[in-house]
Backbone as a chain_set.jsonl record, in Angstrom:
{"seq": "MRLVVGASSTLAKTIVYRLLQPALHLPEPVQIIYEEGDPNDLLARLAVNALDVVLTDVPASPHIKVRVFNHLLGECGLSFMAAPALAAKYRRHFPRSLHGAPMLLPSENSALRRLLDHWLYQHDITPLVRGELADSSVLKVFGAAGVGIFAIPTVIEREVMQQYHVHRVGRLPTIRERFYAISVERQLQHPAVVAITRAARTELFASER", "coords": {"N": [[5.031, 21.827, -14.916], [2.134, 20.048, -14.62], [0.9, 17.428, -12.664], [-1.731, 15.598, -12.056], [-3.147, 13.47, -9.761], [-4.668, 10.406, -8.724], [-5.394, 8.487, -5.896], [-5.987, 5.433, -4.256], [-7.717, 5.424, -1.205], [-7.049, 3.543, 0.57], [-4.518, 2.824, 0.352], [-1.195, 2.947, 1.957], [-0.207, 5.87, 3.089], [2.732, 6.375, 3.074], [3.705, 4.621, 1.106], [2.635, 5.942, -1.045], [3.943, 8.123, -1.312], [6.268, 7.553, -1.701], [6.144, 6.354, -4.045], [5.598, 8.816, -5.823], [7.649, 10.199, -5.342], [9.862, 10.263, -7.493], [8.869, 11.673, -9.451], [9.298, 14.53, -8.512], [11.904, 15.04, -8.992], [12.514, 15.459, -11.796], [13.842, 17.287, -14.435], [12.224, 19.205, -15.181], [10.357, 21.474, -13.256], [7.591, 19.931, -11.163], [4.332, 20.075, -10.535], [2.443, 18.666, -8.18], [-0.774, 17.704, -8.151], [-3.053, 16.081, -5.855], [-5.482, 13.687, -5.327], [-7.644, 11.422, -3.226], [-9.49, 8.524, -2.804], [-12.365, 6.189, -3.563], [-11.438, 3.812, -5.525], [-13.066, 3.119, -7.813], [-14.545, 5.412, -8.261], [-12.411, 7.162, -9.102], [-11.38, 6.177, -11.121], [-13.54, 6.798, -12.882], [-13.178, 9.595, -13.098], [-10.506, 9.439, -13.987], [-11.161, 8.58, -16.806], [-12.541, 10.915, -18.034], [-10.414, 12.291, -18.128], [-9.853, 14.051, -16.157], [-7.972, 13.321, -14.435], [-4.541, 12.009, -14.269], [-3.406, 9.952, -13.782], [-3.969, 6.867, -11.823], [-3.158, 5.56, -8.678], [-3.2, 2.615, -7.113], [-3.896, -0.473, -5.26], [-5.297, -2.544, -6.39], [-5.935, -3.911, -9.627], [-7.616, -2.51, -12.298], [-10.81, -3.811, -12.944], [-11.725, -6.033, -15.727], [-14.165, -5.61, -16.343], [-15.351, -3.173, -16.213], [-16.723, -0.111, -17.349], [-15.333, 1.838, -18.44], [-12.466, 2.494, -20.379], [-9.337, 1.705, -19.599], [-5.892, 1.145, -18.692], [-3.938, -1.15, -17.01], [-0.909, -0.808, -15.294], [1.664, -2.381, -13.944], [3.186, -2.027, -11.098], [4.909, -3.102, -9.458], [5.772, -5.58, -6.535], [5.385, -6.673, -3.198], [6.183, -8.315, -0.103], [4.859, -8.62, 3.255], [5.22, -6.985, 6.361], [4.97, -7.42, 9.786], [4.342, -5.184, 12.389], [4.76, -3.626, 15.425], [4.373, -2.093, 18.684], [7.149, -1.382, 20.925], [7.297, -3.27, 23.374], [5.201, -4.949, 22.794], [6.046, -6.078, 20.366], [8.272, -7.412, 21.133], [7.18, -9.443, 22.845], [5.667, -11.107, 20.93], [7.311, -11.883, 18.953], [8.666, -14.042, 18.899], [8.403, -17.238, 17.91], [6.824, -16.416, 15.656], [5.007, -17.22, 12.495], [2.831, -18.232, 14.296], [2.649, -17.145, 16.42], [0.888, -15.356, 16.312], [-1.692, -16.004, 16.716], [-4.433, -15.194, 18.676], [-3.25, -12.974, 19.133], [-3.211, -9.43, 19.855], [-4.897, -7.364, 17.463], [-4.551, -4.987, 14.698], [-6.63, -4.171, 11.704], [-6.805, -3.579, 8.474], [-9.411, -1.946, 6.718], [-12.248, -3.796, 5.265], [-12.817, -3.45, 2.679], [-10.386, -3.189, 1.547], [-7.65, -4.312, -0.416], [-5.212, -5.243, 1.044], [-6.533, -6.1, 3.339], [-7.949, -8.225, 2.449], [-6.117, -10.155, 1.464], [-5.084, -10.781, 4.011], [-6.875, -11.577, 5.564], [-7.292, -14.05, 4.094], [-4.869, -15.652, 4.294], [-4.666, -15.761, 6.933], [-6.876, -17.49, 7.692], [-6.16, -19.582, 5.885], [-4.034, -20.602, 7.491], [-5.154, -21.282, 9.716], [-4.983, -19.264, 11.96], [-6.322, -17.398, 14.433], [-6.623, -14.06, 15.135], [-6.955, -11.611, 18.001], [-8.894, -9.303, 17.281], [-8.429, -5.998, 17.472], [-9.202, -3.604, 16.309], [-10.466, -2.09, 13.366], [-9.39, -0.089, 10.864], [-10.069, 2.339, 8.277], [-8.07, 4.422, 7.527], [-4.786, 4.286, 6.876], [-3.067, 5.696, 8.207], [-3.894, 6.38, 10.718], [-4.324, 3.826, 11.365], [-1.72, 3.267, 11.945], [-0.831, 4.881, 13.966], [-2.423, 3.983, 15.885], [-1.372, 1.365, 16.426], [1.571, 2.22, 16.96], [0.846, 3.034, 19.62], [0.579, 0.866, 21.082], [-1.918, -0.694, 20.872], [-2.342, -2.981, 19.177], [-0.879, -5.349, 16.785], [0.128, -4.62, 13.502], [0.059, -4.73, 9.896], [2.309, -4.06, 7.13], [3.381, -2.953, 3.756], [6.56, -4.464, 3.156], [8.273, -2.878, 1.967], [8.423, -0.382, 3.065], [9.24, -0.752, 5.328], [11.291, 0.491, 6.853], [11.004, 3.087, 6.864], [8.464, 3.237, 8.429], [9.231, 2.492, 10.864], [11.008, 4.279, 11.829], [9.524, 6.582, 11.778], [7.367, 5.918, 13.461], [8.32, 4.836, 15.613], [8.254, 1.99, 15.886], [8.655, -1.669, 16.286], [9.808, -4.469, 14.411], [7.514, -7.433, 14.07], [7.84, -9.649, 12.641], [8.048, -10.929, 9.212], [6.351, -11.73, 6.544], [6.881, -13.03, 3.558], [5.643, -14.53, 1.761], [3.029, -13.673, 1.466], [1.822, -11.52, -1.201], [1.476, -8.149, -2.021], [0.308, -6.185, -4.511], [0.985, -3.252, -6.676], [-0.135, -0.715, -8.555], [-0.452, 1.331, -11.4], [-2.698, 3.002, -13.083], [-3.866, 4.087, -16.129], [-5.371, 5.954, -19.027], [-3.646, 5.288, -21.095], [-2.418, 2.833, -23.278], [0.65, 2.735, -23.755], [2.39, 4.649, -21.896], [2.577, 8.327, -21.477], [2.87, 10.739, -20.205], [5.404, 12.643, -18.822], [6.005, 12.889, -16.006], [4.456, 10.466, -15.127], [5.681, 8.433, -16.652], [8.321, 8.574, -15.295], [7.761, 7.727, -12.639], [6.815, 5.184, -12.978], [9.027, 3.824, -13.804], [10.886, 4.268, -11.893], [9.638, 2.891, -9.733], [9.519, 0.232, -10.643], [12.394, -0.446, -11.302], [13.877, 0.387, -8.71], [12.327, 1.101, -6.171], [10.813, -1.585, -6.072], [12.358, -3.48, -6.732], [14.203, -4.891, -5.087], [12.562, -6.923, -4.17], [11.845, -8.965, -5.941]], "CA": [[4.338, 20.628, -15.554], [1.126, 19.361, -13.891], [0.713, 15.877, -12.567], [-2.757, 15.364, -11.356], [-2.995, 12.039, -9.349], [-5.771, 10.139, -7.798], [-4.67, 7.567, -5.337], [-6.787, 4.703, -3.543], [-7.726, 5.703, 0.049], [-6.583, 2.378, 1.23], [-2.981, 2.843, 0.103], [-0.221, 3.604, 2.595], [0.35, 7.469, 2.649], [4.233, 6.286, 2.763], [3.891, 4.13, -0.387], [2.232, 7.094, -2.047], [4.816, 9.189, -1.238], [7.575, 6.812, -2.341], [5.666, 6.318, -5.76], [5.57, 10.157, -6.544], [8.82, 10.879, -5.149], [10.533, 10.365, -8.53], [8.258, 12.994, -10.145], [9.934, 15.375, -7.769], [13.353, 15.053, -9.029], [12.566, 15.601, -12.97], [14.542, 18.49, -14.874], [11.256, 20.198, -15.434], [9.55, 21.332, -12.034], [6.387, 19.363, -11.379], [3.283, 20.432, -9.639], [1.614, 17.692, -7.992], [-2.258, 17.678, -7.627], [-3.527, 14.7, -5.296], [-6.877, 13.221, -4.38], [-7.726, 10.185, -2.94], [-10.803, 8.067, -2.542], [-12.844, 4.875, -3.927], [-10.758, 3.471, -7.172], [-13.801, 3.386, -8.761], [-14.756, 7.033, -8.455], [-11.136, 7.621, -9.289], [-11.341, 5.503, -12.567], [-14.401, 7.558, -13.6], [-12.467, 10.855, -13.322], [-9.625, 9.166, -15.158], [-12.057, 8.28, -17.865], [-12.778, 12.098, -18.669], [-9.149, 13.151, -18.262], [-9.578, 14.819, -14.861], [-6.528, 12.552, -13.766], [-3.445, 11.858, -15.323], [-3.075, 8.724, -13.464], [-4.539, 6.337, -10.68], [-2.399, 4.343, -8.083], [-4.016, 1.672, -6.282], [-3.334, -1.864, -5.017], [-6.087, -3.545, -7.029], [-5.937, -3.412, -11.004], [-9.165, -2.205, -12.769], [-11.439, -4.603, -13.515], [-11.74, -5.946, -17.376], [-15.4, -5.538, -16.765], [-15.752, -1.602, -15.786], [-17.444, 0.58, -18.654], [-14.155, 2.657, -19.033], [-11.22, 2.112, -21.133], [-8.208, 2.108, -18.81], [-4.907, -0.002, -18.683], [-3.236, -1.309, -15.674], [0.577, -0.61, -15.518], [1.974, -3.005, -12.751], [4.568, -0.901, -10.696], [5.622, -3.871, -8.436], [4.992, -6.075, -5.48], [6.279, -7.084, -2.063], [5.706, -9.233, 0.884], [4.169, -7.936, 4.342], [5.823, -6.951, 7.642], [4.038, -7.033, 11.141], [4.882, -4.327, 13.183], [4.185, -3.266, 16.864], [5.041, -1.113, 19.614], [8.532, -2.521, 21.191], [6.817, -4.386, 24.141], [4.459, -5.978, 21.915], [6.718, -6.871, 19.371], [9.083, -8.494, 21.813], [6.24, -10.471, 23.236], [5.243, -11.937, 19.825], [8.155, -12.038, 17.859], [8.959, -15.453, 19.111], [7.41, -18.29, 17.115], [6.058, -16.036, 14.595], [3.679, -16.413, 12.479], [2.04, -18.889, 15.053], [2.41, -16.238, 17.945], [-0.48, -14.165, 15.98], [-3.103, -16.782, 16.936], [-4.911, -14.419, 19.889], [-2.504, -11.913, 19.317], [-4.053, -8.266, 19.475], [-4.17, -7.135, 15.78], [-5.345, -4.144, 13.962], [-6.729, -4.72, 10.664], [-7.335, -2.477, 7.636], [-11.003, -2.003, 6.501], [-12.704, -4.861, 4.667], [-12.936, -3.451, 1.352], [-8.885, -3.114, 1.069], [-6.734, -5.599, -0.95], [-4.662, -5.831, 2.077], [-7.529, -6.975, 4.309], [-8.428, -9.692, 1.728], [-4.817, -10.944, 1.546], [-4.644, -10.889, 5.582], [-8.019, -12.648, 5.939], [-7.092, -15.506, 3.27], [-3.723, -16.21, 4.897], [-5.066, -16.194, 8.437], [-7.945, -18.682, 7.259], [-5.477, -20.882, 5.522], [-3.204, -21.018, 8.585], [-5.891, -21.482, 11.377], [-4.797, -18.397, 13.138], [-7.19, -16.046, 14.709], [-5.94, -12.784, 16.161], [-7.918, -11.01, 18.602], [-8.952, -7.932, 16.418], [-8.728, -4.709, 18.523], [-9.869, -2.563, 15.465], [-10.519, -2.26, 12.017], [-9.381, 1.003, 10.415], [-9.679, 2.378, 6.902], [-7.053, 5.244, 7.284], [-3.637, 3.773, 7.21], [-2.117, 6.403, 8.972], [-4.61, 6.29, 11.897], [-4.193, 2.301, 11.899], [-0.348, 3.047, 12.436], [-0.863, 5.717, 15.188], [-2.869, 3.172, 17.152], [-0.253, 0.496, 16.577], [2.578, 2.74, 17.949], [0.277, 3.419, 20.987], [0.367, -0.371, 21.612], [-2.926, -1.261, 20.774], [-2.276, -4.3, 18.461], [0.075, -5.749, 15.445], [-0.472, -4.4, 12.192], [0.709, -5.428, 8.741], [2.516, -2.851, 6.214], [4.225, -3.591, 3.034], [7.974, -4.525, 3.478], [9.296, -1.901, 1.141], [8.504, 0.848, 3.758], [9.427, -0.852, 6.919], [12.391, 1.388, 7.448], [10.311, 4.568, 7.119], [7.448, 3.132, 9.263], [10.136, 2.158, 12.154], [11.737, 5.631, 12.287], [8.386, 7.768, 12.065], [6.279, 5.55, 14.464], [8.956, 3.936, 16.682], [7.609, 0.636, 16.341], [9.608, -2.732, 16.04], [9.11, -5.608, 13.517], [7.237, -8.593, 14.722], [8.08, -10.679, 11.522], [7.844, -10.644, 7.865], [5.653, -12.906, 5.39], [7.477, -12.64, 1.81], [4.927, -15.134, 0.653], [1.822, -12.79, 0.938], [2.348, -10.311, -2.105], [0.792, -7.048, -2.336], [0.652, -5.472, -5.735], [0.62, -2.005, -6.919], [-0.629, -0.388, -10.121], [-0.592, 2.546, -11.889], [-3.715, 2.84, -14.126], [-4.103, 5.234, -17.059], [-5.994, 5.865, -20.218], [-2.962, 5.229, -22.415], [-1.526, 1.64, -23.377], [1.911, 3.253, -23.684], [2.497, 5.859, -21.114], [3.296, 9.346, -22.312], [3.322, 11.72, -19.361], [6.953, 12.326, -18.33], [5.951, 12.098, -14.673], [3.938, 9.061, -14.951], [7.146, 7.496, -16.805], [9.264, 8.35, -14.096], [7.269, 7.007, -11.382], [6.487, 3.755, -12.955], [10.443, 3.354, -14.183], [11.553, 4.188, -10.541], [8.826, 1.714, -8.892], [10.12, -1.39, -10.959], [14.006, -0.664, -11.137], [14.434, 0.792, -7.359], [11.465, 0.795, -5.03], [10.484, -2.927, -6.001], [13.463, -4.237, -7.339], [14.559, -5.9, -4.197], [11.468, -7.868, -3.652], [11.411, -9.798, -7.073]], "C": [[3.535, 20.145, -14.311], [0.977, 17.985, -13.798], [-0.526, 15.839, -11.675], [-3.008, 13.771, -10.821], [-4.033, 11.698, -8.407], [-5.088, 8.63, -7.087], [-6.13, 6.747, -4.51], [-6.624, 5.05, -2.044], [-7.178, 4.648, 0.866], [-5.053, 2.216, 1.4], [-2.281, 3.526, 1.466], [0.357, 4.845, 2.298], [2.14, 7.35, 2.313], [4.587, 5.856, 1.417], [3.865, 5.306, -1.35], [3.232, 8.087, -2.302], [6.002, 8.51, -1.947], [7.422, 6.855, -3.772], [5.966, 7.62, -6.321], [6.687, 10.9, -6.374], [9.829, 11.301, -6.419], [10.195, 11.611, -9.524], [8.87, 14.253, -9.827], [11.159, 15.883, -8.235], [13.582, 15.164, -10.766], [13.43, 16.99, -13.142], [13.61, 19.472, -14.814], [10.716, 20.134, -14.012], [8.247, 20.464, -12.096], [5.634, 19.809, -10.245], [2.385, 19.223, -9.515], [-0.008, 17.996, -7.394], [-2.733, 16.394, -7.152], [-4.846, 14.865, -4.648], [-6.649, 11.775, -4.325], [-9.257, 9.759, -2.871], [-11.117, 6.812, -3.166], [-12.201, 4.774, -5.172], [-12.09, 3.572, -7.891], [-14.164, 4.794, -9.282], [-13.444, 7.731, -9.181], [-10.99, 7.204, -11.005], [-12.291, 6.374, -13.313], [-13.8, 8.921, -13.986], [-11.21, 10.674, -14.342], [-10.135, 9.004, -16.548], [-12.433, 9.592, -18.677], [-11.5, 12.895, -18.595], [-8.936, 14.103, -17.249], [-8.461, 14.478, -14.028], [-5.759, 12.196, -14.849], [-3.12, 10.267, -14.794], [-3.624, 8.225, -11.893], [-3.678, 5.365, -9.95], [-3.285, 3.846, -7.187], [-3.296, 0.288, -6.188], [-4.339, -2.987, -5.411], [-6.12, -2.714, -8.509], [-7.6, -3.208, -11.326], [-9.4, -3.452, -13.537], [-11.598, -4.817, -15.05], [-13.334, -5.505, -17.563], [-16.126, -3.951, -16.498], [-15.892, -0.957, -17.528], [-16.478, 1.37, -19.319], [-13.056, 2.153, -19.619], [-10.167, 2.373, -20.498], [-7.201, 0.729, -18.822], [-4.2, 0.015, -17.343], [-1.877, -1.53, -15.917], [1.244, -1.505, -13.982], [3.176, -2.415, -12.201], [5.367, -2.014, -9.733], [4.9, -4.746, -7.16], [6.07, -6.376, -4.483], [5.634, -7.683, -1.035], [5.437, -7.955, 2.207], [5.17, -8.1, 5.539], [4.804, -6.645, 8.578], [4.792, -6.385, 11.969], [3.832, -4.223, 14.799], [4.789, -2.423, 17.638], [6.257, -2.262, 20.263], [7.986, -3.51, 22.326], [6.005, -5.526, 23.518], [4.954, -6.89, 20.931], [7.735, -7.855, 19.986], [8.295, -9.891, 22.175], [5.819, -11.542, 22.156], [6.127, -12.275, 18.979], [8.507, -13.537, 17.646], [8.193, -16.5, 18.747], [6.665, -17.619, 15.991], [6.033, -16.651, 13.443], [2.681, -16.999, 13.647], [1.788, -18.166, 16.183], [1.104, -15.469, 17.639], [-1.744, -14.977, 16.324], [-3.042, -16.138, 18.42], [-4.292, -13.417, 19.983], [-3.39, -10.605, 19.348], [-3.581, -7.809, 18.154], [-4.972, -6.057, 15.632], [-5.378, -4.488, 12.427], [-7.11, -3.43, 9.782], [-8.838, -2.739, 7.315], [-11.23, -3.185, 5.399], [-12.456, -4.664, 3.23], [-11.444, -3.031, 0.759], [-8.253, -4.601, 0.523], [-5.85, -6.081, -0.095], [-5.5, -6.731, 3.132], [-7.885, -8.353, 3.879], [-7.11, -10.757, 1.881], [-4.697, -11.462, 2.965], [-5.621, -12.126, 5.854], [-7.744, -13.997, 5.128], [-5.867, -16.258, 4.109], [-3.922, -16.713, 6.496], [-5.911, -17.402, 8.427], [-7.024, -19.718, 7.034], [-4.527, -21.373, 6.359], [-3.805, -21.546, 9.795], [-5.386, -20.783, 12.129], [-6.004, -17.326, 13.216], [-6.908, -15.365, 15.663], [-7.403, -12.311, 17.024], [-7.74, -9.54, 18.028], [-9.194, -6.727, 17.269], [-9.511, -3.471, 17.593], [-9.612, -2.808, 14.161], [-10.443, -0.825, 11.431], [-9.041, 1.473, 8.948], [-8.762, 3.411, 6.563], [-5.786, 4.62, 7.78], [-2.817, 4.436, 8.087], [-2.612, 6.44, 10.639], [-4.356, 4.75, 12.495], [-2.421, 2.548, 12.719], [-0.098, 3.905, 13.985], [-1.413, 4.778, 16.571], [-1.825, 1.908, 17.511], [0.903, 1.012, 17.472], [2.203, 2.945, 19.225], [0.313, 1.963, 21.773], [-0.805, -1.243, 21.66], [-3.04, -2.628, 20.034], [-1.03, -4.093, 17.166], [-0.58, -5.254, 14.468], [0.603, -4.599, 10.997], [1.091, -4.024, 7.867], [3.411, -3.657, 5.003], [5.781, -3.385, 3.231], [8.498, -3.272, 3.102], [9.269, -0.563, 1.884], [8.506, 0.681, 5.289], [10.229, 0.11, 7.699], [11.741, 2.735, 7.944], [9.223, 4.495, 8.279], [8.163, 3.106, 10.86], [10.448, 3.311, 12.645], [10.506, 6.527, 12.635], [7.396, 7.179, 13.145], [6.918, 4.961, 15.645], [8.733, 2.665, 17.225], [8.79, -0.352, 15.795], [8.867, -3.723, 14.8], [8.953, -6.826, 14.36], [7.877, -9.804, 13.915], [7.612, -10.433, 10.208], [7.426, -12.076, 7.227], [5.76, -12.701, 4.234], [6.36, -13.45, 1.15], [3.291, -14.648, 0.635], [2.168, -11.424, 0.179], [1.191, -9.487, -2.382], [1.093, -6.289, -3.46], [0.267, -4.093, -5.93], [0.837, -1.675, -8.277], [-0.526, 1.089, -10.263], [-1.402, 2.522, -13.123], [-3.954, 4.153, -15.115], [-4.999, 4.889, -18.182], [-5.172, 5.386, -21.487], [-2.483, 3.758, -22.073], [-0.106, 1.717, -22.932], [1.901, 4.618, -22.847], [2.912, 6.829, -21.551], [3.601, 10.585, -21.198], [4.591, 11.482, -18.583], [7.182, 11.979, -16.589], [5.636, 10.864, -14.439], [5.025, 8.212, -15.365], [7.836, 7.665, -16.014], [9.13, 7.624, -13.161], [7.055, 5.535, -11.709], [8.112, 3.059, -13.492], [11.21, 2.92, -12.701], [11.13, 3.223, -9.749], [9.499, 0.478, -9.322], [11.643, -1.342, -10.827], [14.643, -0.05, -9.868], [13.649, 0.313, -6.419], [11.006, -0.665, -4.896], [11.25, -4.061, -5.994], [13.882, -5.545, -6.431], [13.772, -6.932, -3.832], [11.052, -8.919, -4.698], [11.844, -11.078, -6.528]], "O": [[4.051, 19.886, -13.224], [0.921, 17.326, -14.836], [-0.325, 16.065, -10.481], [-3.033, 12.904, -11.694], [-4.335, 12.42, -7.457], [-4.396, 7.844, -7.735], [-7.142, 7.386, -4.226], [-5.486, 4.993, -1.577], [-6.819, 4.991, 1.993], [-4.478, 1.639, 2.323], [-2.778, 4.531, 1.974], [1.24, 4.998, 1.454], [2.721, 8.068, 1.499], [5.426, 6.386, 0.689], [4.718, 5.612, -2.183], [3.333, 8.76, -3.328], [6.615, 9.14, -2.809], [8.263, 7.257, -4.576], [6.625, 7.603, -7.361], [6.898, 11.966, -6.953], [10.463, 12.356, -6.442], [10.983, 12.304, -10.169], [9.012, 15.081, -10.728], [11.512, 17.029, -7.959], [14.735, 14.981, -11.159], [13.683, 17.704, -12.172], [13.961, 20.592, -14.444], [10.57, 19.034, -13.478], [7.822, 20.293, -13.239], [6.138, 19.931, -9.128], [1.702, 18.788, -10.442], [-0.243, 18.471, -6.283], [-2.851, 15.52, -8.011], [-5.258, 15.692, -3.834], [-5.877, 11.074, -4.981], [-10.147, 10.61, -2.884], [-10.105, 6.151, -3.399], [-12.405, 5.694, -5.964], [-12.007, 4.397, -8.801], [-14.087, 5.196, -10.443], [-13.565, 8.803, -9.775], [-10.537, 7.937, -11.884], [-11.905, 6.742, -14.422], [-13.932, 9.333, -15.138], [-10.921, 11.456, -15.249], [-9.383, 9.358, -17.455], [-12.638, 9.473, -19.886], [-11.49, 14.07, -18.962], [-8.015, 14.916, -17.323], [-8.047, 15.164, -13.094], [-6.103, 12.084, -16.026], [-2.562, 9.49, -15.569], [-3.696, 9.009, -10.947], [-3.422, 4.317, -10.543], [-4.063, 4.549, -6.542], [-2.326, -0.033, -6.873], [-4.298, -4.117, -4.926], [-6.253, -1.502, -8.682], [-8.545, -3.679, -10.692], [-8.695, -4.013, -14.376], [-11.611, -3.783, -15.719], [-13.767, -5.121, -18.65], [-17.333, -3.738, -16.613], [-15.296, -1.309, -18.546], [-16.581, 1.644, -20.514], [-12.719, 1.076, -19.129], [-9.795, 3.519, -20.753], [-7.599, -0.431, -18.928], [-3.939, 1.035, -16.706], [-1.574, -2.409, -16.724], [1.117, -0.884, -12.926], [4.176, -2.333, -12.915], [6.471, -1.688, -9.298], [3.714, -4.617, -6.857], [7.28, -6.373, -4.708], [4.407, -7.585, -1.041], [5.727, -6.761, 2.134], [5.831, -9.124, 5.709], [3.909, -5.826, 8.368], [5.864, -6.863, 12.341], [2.697, -4.599, 15.089], [5.855, -1.957, 17.233], [6.288, -3.487, 20.151], [8.295, -4.686, 22.134], [6.144, -6.733, 23.714], [4.564, -8.025, 20.653], [8.009, -8.933, 19.458], [8.637, -11.042, 21.904], [5.649, -12.719, 22.474], [5.754, -13.065, 18.111], [8.614, -14.119, 16.566], [7.165, -16.651, 19.407], [5.855, -18.313, 15.377], [7.187, -16.793, 13.038], [1.734, -16.277, 13.958], [0.841, -18.442, 16.92], [0.366, -15.024, 18.518], [-2.835, -14.436, 16.147], [-2.123, -16.317, 19.22], [-4.607, -12.698, 20.931], [-4.463, -10.765, 18.765], [-2.426, -7.793, 17.729], [-6.023, -5.99, 16.27], [-4.399, -4.994, 11.879], [-7.624, -2.424, 10.271], [-9.372, -3.778, 7.703], [-10.273, -3.445, 4.669], [-11.943, -5.564, 2.565], [-11.347, -2.586, -0.384], [-8.416, -5.711, 1.029], [-5.531, -7.262, -0.231], [-5.154, -7.812, 3.61], [-8.072, -9.341, 4.589], [-7.162, -11.904, 2.325], [-4.207, -12.582, 3.113], [-5.322, -13.261, 6.223], [-8.057, -15.045, 5.694], [-6.02, -17.41, 4.514], [-3.473, -17.711, 7.061], [-5.614, -18.323, 9.187], [-6.975, -20.685, 7.794], [-4.087, -22.5, 6.132], [-3.203, -22.118, 10.704], [-5.131, -21.313, 13.211], [-6.473, -16.635, 12.312], [-6.877, -15.734, 16.837], [-8.566, -12.596, 16.739], [-6.782, -8.79, 18.217], [-10.32, -6.587, 17.745], [-10.241, -2.605, 18.076], [-8.73, -3.571, 13.769], [-11.526, -0.243, 11.486], [-7.988, 1.136, 8.406], [-8.501, 3.496, 5.362], [-5.656, 4.414, 8.986], [-1.921, 3.854, 8.698], [-1.831, 6.513, 11.588], [-4.222, 4.468, 13.686], [-2.075, 2.075, 13.802], [0.67, 3.559, 14.883], [-1.044, 4.802, 17.745], [-1.543, 1.563, 18.659], [1.216, 0.443, 18.517], [3.096, 3.057, 20.064], [0.091, 1.927, 22.984], [-0.832, -2.301, 22.289], [-3.947, -3.372, 20.407], [-0.489, -3.061, 16.768], [-1.806, -5.361, 14.427], [1.819, -4.616, 11.189], [0.344, -3.046, 7.886], [4.003, -4.717, 5.202], [6.232, -2.26, 3.445], [9.156, -2.616, 3.909], [9.976, 0.353, 1.465], [8.078, 1.418, 6.177], [9.999, 0.486, 8.849], [11.88, 3.299, 9.029], [9.04, 5.466, 9.012], [7.645, 3.641, 11.84], [10.239, 3.525, 13.839], [10.488, 7.154, 13.694], [6.628, 7.968, 13.696], [6.239, 4.601, 16.606], [8.872, 2.239, 18.371], [9.686, 0.032, 15.042], [7.698, -3.683, 14.414], [9.802, -7.265, 15.135], [8.355, -10.787, 14.482], [6.678, -9.637, 10.112], [7.975, -13.17, 7.357], [4.811, -12.174, 3.653], [6.071, -13.127, -0.002], [2.457, -15.179, -0.098], [2.665, -10.442, 0.731], [0.137, -9.908, -2.858], [2.166, -5.686, -3.446], [-0.763, -3.706, -5.377], [1.696, -2.143, -9.025], [-0.522, 1.892, -9.33], [-0.908, 2.078, -14.159], [-4.244, 5.225, -14.585], [-5.385, 3.732, -18.348], [-5.666, 5.137, -22.586], [-2.193, 3.418, -20.926], [0.362, 1.037, -22.019], [1.33, 5.604, -23.313], [3.884, 6.581, -22.264], [4.563, 11.326, -21.397], [4.852, 10.495, -17.896], [8.006, 11.254, -16.031], [6.299, 10.137, -13.7], [5.384, 7.304, -14.615], [8.31, 6.569, -15.717], [10.022, 6.903, -12.715], [7.108, 4.702, -10.804], [8.254, 1.837, -13.53], [11.811, 1.894, -12.385], [11.939, 2.617, -9.047], [10.011, -0.275, -8.494], [12.156, -2.268, -10.199], [15.869, 0.065, -9.862], [13.96, -0.697, -5.788], [10.792, -1.079, -3.757], [11.049, -5.179, -5.52], [13.92, -6.728, -6.767], [14.255, -7.857, -3.18], [10.101, -9.672, -4.485], [11.672, -12.113, -7.172]]}, "num_chains": 1, "name": "protein.A"}
């Protein structure tokens, strides 16, 4: 069984893997064909059935010309991570400690960046921005090297800590990042996509409700 997936390039790769993992454990073996890119380009490919599903953190706009349906997979808060020495320095008095702190931000076209900018503005916090990186994996590598504090979805906190050897500075459960599966079907039919959405709602994001 083939599953052709498009994922927004701004999504953390660990999130993508966690979302797709249930498809790998179905009784019938699944071959995953994975593409990433701009959500609008992916939706255009979805509309002509070149993709089975698009994974993104932004719902498809009702004003786009293609007929697609948003399926909310779940939502979670944010965790701020950093190299051990940096985390120890800024953990105290979090989140006010982020004012003037070195920070790595995702690119301006990402949903996560918009959430962060809005929250920082609301709370009159101005970090020292050391970098803006579109690739979430590169951002984490810079963070692990001690360049700055960075934000991730809380549901992948444990994996990021283990993989990049970083520590948590603090959590902000009030900032909610949402994740979607977008399809041309109102009622999902593809067995792998059904498995992905079910596991996301009942397992991956269940503790974040």
